[in-house]
N, C-alpha and C positions, 0 to 999 in steps of 0.2 A: 331891325335891319333893313336897309332899302329895298324894296321890292323891284325885281325885272323883269315878273312876269311871269315868268319860269315855276314850276312846281318841285321841290329840293326836299330830299330825305335826307337827312343826318343820320353819319355813321360811324362819328369819334369827335372825338375834345380831347387835346390832351395841353399842357402847359410847355410851352415850347423858353428854357433857362437861359439859351442865349442871348436872347431878343425878349424876356422877360414878358413876354406875353401869355395872351392863353388861343388855341385855335381849334376851331371847328371844323370839321369836312364833310360835304356835302355832295348826294351825288342827283339828277334830273332821277323824276320820277317814273319818265317815259319807258317802258320796258328795254326798247330797243335804241336807248340813247347811251353815250359814256361820256356826256359832259358832268365834269365837277367843277367845285369850286372851293377855297379854304376860305373862311373870316377870320382874321386876329386883331385881337384887342387886348388893351390893357387890364388885368384883372380888377386896380382900384379905380376904376372910372368905365364903365361898360356901356356907359353911355355916349361915350369921348369917340375921339378919332378909331376908327374901321379900316381895317385895311383888305377889300375882297381880291381875290386872284381865282382867275377864272382860265380851267385846263380844260382843253379840248372844244368841237365844237358840236353843238346839238343837231342830232342825226333825223331828228321830225322836224315839220312848221313852226313857224316863229309862235308867240306865246299871243291868245288873241287878245283883241283889244278891247278896251274898256266901252261898256252901252254908251249908246249917243247922249246927249243932253235931254232932261224930258224922263229917260227910262227910268228902272227902277233903282239904279246906279251900280248893280252887279256885275261880272263880269262873266263874258259872253261866251259857251262853248269848255264850259267846266277847267275856268281860270283857278288860280290861285285860292286856297282856302283861307278860312282862320285857323284851320290845324298845320297850316303848311307855315304859317308866320312865327318867328324866333325869336322872343323876347331875350339878348345876351346876359341879363339881368338873371331871370328865373333860370336861363340854362346852366351862369354858373352858382348864382348860389341856393340854387334849390327852392326859391320860394316864389309868391307871385309877389311883382313888385307895385308899393303901395303908389297912387297917382293923385 
């Protein structure tokens, strides 16, 4: 899933029959923020076309910028961590994807 710099918590997932796609629901991890997003994809092609729909505005500052060149390559100020990254294949099929 494309990174947008914010940290998200997944709170649901379901199959939408009329469009034949899976949809995952996320909300911002910031405790006072009401921003949400929905991610849709075709179950036979989890790495294919994604549709991401954002709902609401973040009630906190923008995400921190990446470290300057020559740094350690980590996000500053507690940016999105590896545990915050979702691979749709793992979400849907429940296993690790071989590379």
